[in-house]
C-alpha positions, 0 to 999 in steps of 0.5 A, a space after each residue: 787682825 781679823 774675824 775667823 769663821 768656820 762653817 761645817 768643818 769636817 775632817 776624816 782619816 779613812 773611817 775615823 772622824 777627827 772633826 765632825 761638822 764644826 761651826 763657830 765664829 771667832 770675833 776680831 780681837 778675841 782670845 778664843 780657846 779650844 778645850 778638851 781631852 787628848 784626841 778630841 779634835 782640837 789640834 786637828 781643827 787648829 791645823 786646818 785653820 792654819 792650813 797645815 791640814 786640808 779639811 774633808 769638807 767645810 769652809 774656813 774664812 779669814 777676814 771674810 776671805 775663803 782660805 779653805 784650800 790656801 797654803 799656810 803661807 798664803 793665810 797671814 797667820 802665825 803658829 806657835 807650837 808646844 815645842 818651841 821650834 827655835 833654831 839653836 845655832 841662832 841667837 835670840 835676835 836672829 830667831 825673832 828676825 828670821 820670818 822677816 828675813 824670809 820675806 825680804 824686809 829691809 835690814 833697818 825695818 827688821 832691826 826696828 821691829 825685832 827690838 820693838 817686839 823684844 821690848 814688848 816681851 821683856 826680853 830685849 836684854 837677851 837679844 844677843 844671847 844663845 837660845 840654847 842657854 835660856 830658861 823655858 819661859 824665856 825660850 817661849 817668849 822668843 817663840 812668841 816674838 818670832 810670831 809677833 814680829 810678822 804682825 799677822 792677822 791671827 795667832 794660832 797656838 797649840 798648847 804653847 805652855 805644856 812643857 813649862 812647870 806650874 809656876 812658869 805656866 801660871 806666869 805665862 798665862 797672865 803674860 799671854 793674855 796681857 800681850 794679847 790685849 796690848 797688841 789687839 790680837 785675834 788668838 786661837 789657843 788649844 789646850 787640855 788645861 781648863 785653868 788655862 782656858 778659864 783664865 785667858 779666854 773670851 770664848 771657849 769651844 769645849 770639844 769631845 770626840 770630834 764635836 763641839 759640845 758647847 761654845 760660849 764665854 767661860 762663865 756661861 760654860 761653867 754656870 750653864 753647862 750644855 752637857 754632862 761632859 762639859 759639866 764634868 770636864 769643867 770645874 775642880 772638883 767637877 759637878 756632882 750628878 744625882 740620878 733620878 727617873 720618871 717623867 718631868 712636866 713643863 713648869 715643874 719646880 721640884 724633882 724627887 731624888 731618892 724620895 726627897 723633893 729637891 727644888 729646881 728651876 722651872 722646866 721649859 718643856 715636857 720630858 717623858 719617862 726617862 732617866 735624868 741627873 741633877 747637877 750641882 757644883 760643890 760650892 752650891 751645896 749646904 749642910 742642913 740637919 733638917 734636909 731629907 737628902 742625907 750624906 755620910 762624911 767620908 773625908 775632908 781635904 783642907 785647902 786654906 780658906 775652904 775645904 772639900 768634904 767628900 760624902 757617901 750618899 744613896 747616889 754615890 760620892 758627892 763633893 761639897 766645897 765649904 768654908 774652912 771653919 765649917 766643923 764636920 767629922 768623918 762618919 757624921 751623917 748630914 742633910 744636904 741642900 742645894 742652891 736652886 738657882 745654880 742647879 742643872 738638869 740633864 737627860 742621862 742617855 743623851 747627856 744633854 742639859 734640859 732647858 729651865 727658867 734660868 736659860 734665857 737662850 739656849 747655850 751658844 754653839 752647841 753641836 749634837 752628835 
């Protein structure tokens, strides 16, 4: 397998910027996920890495070789599509074997590698079955098998689980990650589903409007979002934002939110007069009758071991994730406190996170538009 390095990659279609100067490195053996909403540029980036689209500018290196303008067939990668793209007139064995036949491998080698791949994917009992009669999960395994059997330097996957129902999708997430680990693969995976990304990825690039908003490990992105977009896109429910204005001084450890002083991590630098937002995850909210910040309970959603409580505040709707046995009633007014060490601060106009004492280093791979 191989390292993939992308340097200042850009793709435009006339006046439309699909990918804007992206730079990142996928380490050898990483499971790397490009995550974002439809139209954010993630699939275009993947297609440029694959050689299916040529960049407007920038460099793509595969195993240190510049492959920016190489044909897809010259890059030693395997692509798995959302639609399985299987040959319906061939059985499972023939579908998996097809890439090896195309490059003229000996018949004995093809048989051995197909059977080895089928065992790895747990579909060896289906080798002589028609693909048209298979369930969705098995058809996806066949598509994966056709990619794996070539033993390429990297696997590129464009929303490969998008057509599966929820139960199969969860199962295939586990199996894909397990398969990745067993074959020591370098995998680039595109999805709009944050649960897929958070459960499988070693590193994630969160994309928006052609830019990489943040690049990092799943926990880093969840705990220290680099922008309001990332904070809102990652998490269910997403991060709450409480607006406030004023000037923030270096070293400040509290901010005034609707007249209530809220403790925050110490700021690393001065910030002039502006509009800001305090970001807090639902699970980092506590109820405290003595707190100055107040909210009125609107509704509760019971989820078994916990509940989501929706509150109306002076700053709009806030959602809190609490233990299921916490007693609350609609219409009740409660005080709200936050876990200081888990808070984020943002400058509203740019949407970028402010550096605090909790940031030992700036979030990795952050691109600015």
